N, C-alpha and C positions, 0 to 999 in steps of 0.2 A: 424354761431347763439349767441354760448357760446360769443365767442370774442365779438364778436359787444356786446351784453348787459355788458360786463365788462368793454368793450372802453368808454360807454357811463358813468357807473356809476364812474368810473374814472376821466370822467370831468365834470358829477358834483360835484363830493369831489371836484374837482382841483377850478369851479365856486363859488364854494363855500364857499373856505375858502379864507381869506380875499388877504395875503400875496401870489402871486399865483409866487410859484417856477418855474414852467418850462416858464412862459411868461419875468418871472425874467433873468434864463440863457437864454434867449436867445434871450432878448437885449441885456445880456451881449457880449455872442458872436458876435451881428452883431458890436455893439459899437469895439470889439479886430477887426473885421479883416477891419472894416472901420480904424482903428488905423494904422493896419499892411501897409494896402493898402497906405497909408495918408506916411509912414515912409518908402517901398520901394520906391513911387514915388520920395520922399524928395529924398532917396540916391543915384539914377539912374541918378539924377540931378544934384544932387552933382559932380558924378561922370563925367558926359559930360563935365559939366561947367569946374572943375580942367583938363578935356581935352584942351578943346579949350583956357587955361589960358595956361599953358605949350605950346602947339603950338604955343600962341603967343608968349611968353618968346620964345622960342628958337628960 
């Protein structure tokens, strides 16, 4: 009961504040995750591509 009230107060304070730090943090985390995934995909693709090139040359 007390926890719910406290969390509601926190949420209302966050909503009232112009710059929502949690939303900003969430966006930052989301973009970092997407960026990391893209980097990993690019690296794996590059490794496969380089292997294919090496096998073709050999």
